[in-house]
N, C-alpha and C positions, 0 to 999 in steps of 0.2 A: 303724113305727106312730106313733112320736113325732115324725116329721120335721116335720109341719105345726106342731106345738106348739112345736118348737125355733125355727122361723123366726119365729113370732109373739112369742116371749119376748125375743129378742135386742134389745138397746137400739136402743131404747126399753127220858287220861292225867292230866295235871296242868296247873295254870295256870302258864304261864311267859311271861316277856316275849319278844316276838318282834321281829325286825328288820322295821320297817314299810316298808322299801323305800329305795331310794337317794334321799335328799334330799326326802322327802315334806314338803310344807308344811302339810298339814292338821293343825290342833290342836283343832278343834271339829267336831262332827257334829250336825246337826239333821235328824231324820226327821219328815216330815209324812205322815200317813196320812189320805187322803180316803176316808171310810168308805162303801164299797158302791155307787159309781156303775157303771153298765154301760158297757162299752167303746164300744158304739155311740152313746152319748150324750156321750162324751169324745173320745178319740183316734181313734175310728172316724168322726168327723164334724167335722173341723177346718176353720176355726177354731171355728165353732159356739159352744159354751158355754165353751170354754177358750181365748179369744184370747190371753191373756197367756202361758200356758204354751206354747202351740203356735207362736206367732209371735215372742214376745220372749225367752222363757227357753230354749226348745229349741235355738236356734242357739248358745247360750252353754255348752251342756253335752252330755250323752250321753242319748239316748232309746232305751229298750228296749221294743219292741212285742211281742217274743216272750218275754213275762214272765208267769208263771202263779202262781196259788195251786193247786198240785197236791195239796193236802192236804184239810183240812176247811174248807169255805167258810162259816164263821160268824165273827162279830166277834171273840170272845175267842180262838178257835183261830188265826185269821189274824194277829191282833196278837202272839200268843205265838210263832208261827212267825218273825215279824220279830225279836223280842227274844231268843229262845233258839236259833234256828237249827234247831228241831225241829218237825215236824208232829205234833200230838197232839190227840185228842179231849178236849174240856174243857167243863165246864159253862159255858153262855153267859149265865148270870145273875149272874156276879160272886161265886160261892160257892166257887170252886176256883182255887188257884194253879197255875201251870205246873209241870211235873215237873222241869224243869231250870233252873239259874241263868241270869240274863239278862246281856246286854251291860252293863247298868248295874252289876250286882254284880261282874262281872269287872273293869270299869274302876275302880270304887271300891276293890276289894281291892288291885289292882296299884299304884295311885297313892297310896293312903292319904289321899285327899282326903275332905273332909266330904260329907255327903249332898247339900248344895247344889251340888255339882259335877255332879250328874246329876239330871235332872227328867223326870217324866211330867206332861204338861199335856194333859188330855183332856176333851172335851165330854161323853163318856159316863162317868158315875161308876163303872160296873162295871169299868172298865179299871184301877182301882187294883190289881187282882190282878197286873198285870205287874211290880210292884215286888218281889214275893217269889216263893218257890218251895217246893214240898213236899220238896225234897232236904234231908235231915237235916243235911248238912254245910254247907248254905248258908242254911237257913231262918232268917229274922230277922237275917241277917248282911249287912252292906254294902248296905243298902237306900237307894235313891235317894229324893229328895223327890218328893212327889205333890201335884198340884193337879188334882183330878178332879171333874167334875160341878158342880152348883150350889155345894155346900159339902162335898164329900167323899162317901164311899160311902153309898148309900141316900138321897141328897138329890135325885136326878133328873138328867136331862140338862141341859146348859147350852148356850145359844146359841153358835154358832161364832164370832160376832163378839166375844163376851166372852172366849172361849178365846184368840183372837188377842191381845186386850188383855193378858190374863194372861201369855201367853207372852213378849210383848215386855217387859212389866214385869219378869219374872223374869230374862230375858236381860240387862236393863239393871242390875238390882240385884245379882244373884248371879253373873253371868257364867259359867254352867256350860259345861263342855266337851261335854256330851252331853245331848240333849233329844229326846223323842218327843212330837209334837203330834198329837192326833186331832181331826179335823173330822167331826162325825157327821150333819150335816143331810141329805145325799143319802139315806143309809140310813134315818134316822129317819122322814122324810116319805114315802119310798117304802113303808115298812111301813104307814104310816097311810093309804095309798091316795091321797095328795095329790100328784097329778102336777105341778101348778104349782109347789109348794114343793120337790119333788124336783128339778125342773129349776133352780129358783132356787138350791137348795143347791149344785149343781154349779158354776153360774156364779159364785156368791159364793166358793166354795172357790178357784176360779181367781184371783180378785182377792186373796184372803188370801195365797195363795202368792207372788204378785207383791209384795205389801206386805211380806211377811216377807223376801223376797230383797233388796228395796231396803233394808230396815233392816240386814240382815247386811252388805250391801255398803258401807254408809256408816258403820257403827259402828266406832270405832277399834279396839275389842277383837276384832271378828269379821272385819273386811274382810281379804280375801286370805289367810285362814287357816281358812276354814270350808267344809265340805261340806254341801250340802243335798240330801237324798234324798226325792223325792216319789213315793209309791206308794199302793196300796190294800190293804185286807185281803181283799177278795173282790169279785166282780162281782155280776151278777143274772141270773136266768133269761132265756133268749131268749123272744121272743113265742111263745105257744102252749105253753109248758112251765110247768106248775104255778104259775100266777099271773103269769107273765111278769115285767115290771119291778118288781112289788111285792115279790117274794120272792127267796130264794136259799138255798143250802145243800146242793146236790148237786154232782156232777162234770160237769155240762153245760158246754159251751164258754162260755156266758155267765157262769156262776158262776166259772169258773177264769181267764178272760181278764182280766188287769189290766195294769199298766204300771209302768215306773220311769223317772223323769226325774232325772238326777244332775248337779249343778253343783258346782264347787269348783276349788281351785288345782291339784290333781293330776289332774284329769279332762280328757279330750279335749273339743274344742269342735265342735259340728255333726256328731257321729258318731251313726250309727244301726246298730249291729251287729245281725246276725241270729241270733247264738248264743242258744240258749234258756237262760233262767235262771228261778229260782223264788224265792218269798219267803224260804225258808230260807238263801238265799245272801246276804241283807243282813247278818245278824249277823257272819259271818266277814269280810265286807268292811269293816264298821265296826271290827272288831278289827285288820285290816290298817292302816286309816287312823290309828287311835289307838295302835297298838303293843302290843296284847295278843293272846294266843292262847287260844282256847277249848278246853275239854277235848275230846279226841277221842272219848271214850266217853260216851254219853248213855243215858238211859232213855226208853223210849217206852211209854206206857200203851196197852194193848190191851183191847178189849171182846170178851168171849166169852159165849156162852150155854151153859148146862148144864141138864140135865134133873134135877129134884129130885122124888123120889117123895113123894106126899102120902098120909099114912096114912088108911085108910078110917074114915069117921065114920058110925056107925049113925043119927045124927040127920039126915043129909043125905037129901034126897028122891031124889037121883041119885047114882050111883057117883062117887067121887073120881077125878080125873084128875091125871096128872103135870103139873108146872108147869115153865115155862122161866124161868130166873133169869139175869140179866145179871151176869157176874163180870168185874171189872177186874183185870188182871195187869200187872206191869211187866217189860218185856224190855230187856235191854241191847242197844245198837246202836252203830253208828259214826256220828259226826256227818256228815251227808250234804251239808251246806251247803258251798259253795266260794266263794272270793274271786271277785268279778265283775271279772276282769282286763280285760275289754273297756272298762271305764270309764276306765282309767288311760292317761296319756300314755306314749308309747313310751319304754322304758328306765327307767321309774319303779319297776318291780317286778323283783326278781331272777329 
């Protein structure tokens, strides 16, 4: 449906240190989340809107096309899956922390480094929630630095071009070992029904990723020691499903289908493994790269409905009826995320 538009746009248990593997060179990890593009407008139509990623960067790393968000296909849930390794329903307006600690907290606790060693740099201000958790043992502990939105929570979304500027400034000034960057424009403009700017957002994100990789490759601190992971939090509905490209949020193929492009000194080059992986696999992979291990036991919020009897009220014109009330419960589970072994060069992992 967007094919003609695309052609017209183009230019013109416990925390323990782990053995990270034999001779891993990675000392820094940068995760880029391009928020909410549909696969058919990105890797499903190359080079198309992503000429840099598909023709310049892909041969230098590993590309996973069989990569899904098989959990909750909303912004905050998708990002929380990336940072905690757990799929969970979560408020999408920035009012709820994830139920489990993040890769930032694990990293900062293990290393004892200051908050400036780990950063969230996000165009969406509501993603400040990724810095903390409701887990009582971790809440307000080992928090990363946050640079979100125009000027923090509640200040609105920031242009992605400015987010890139901030990310490069922070990398230069603070030299963090771990950073997550969110580019929001594809998702934001799709929700606004602005097809031209949705397309432009994808195209610009591709340029920003190339710009960031060039920076990391040339910077003395980051060159040859940094892994770059480029993914999405969710896709979008297929044409004909609940608003098509403008919306997302269910388990249709369009919402679940995303991708992962990984570059770094410990990764293969030009590889396209077909093994299926999901968003929750990113967190333990980051742990493997940086040498920390995540708790094997996690909690998963579950939403249930229960019937509550309503007492009769003689003032009501009609008889009272029972009500359905949504009840949230926490269930213990096993961390399901796994290290994405297909990224690594042969012999790098035990």
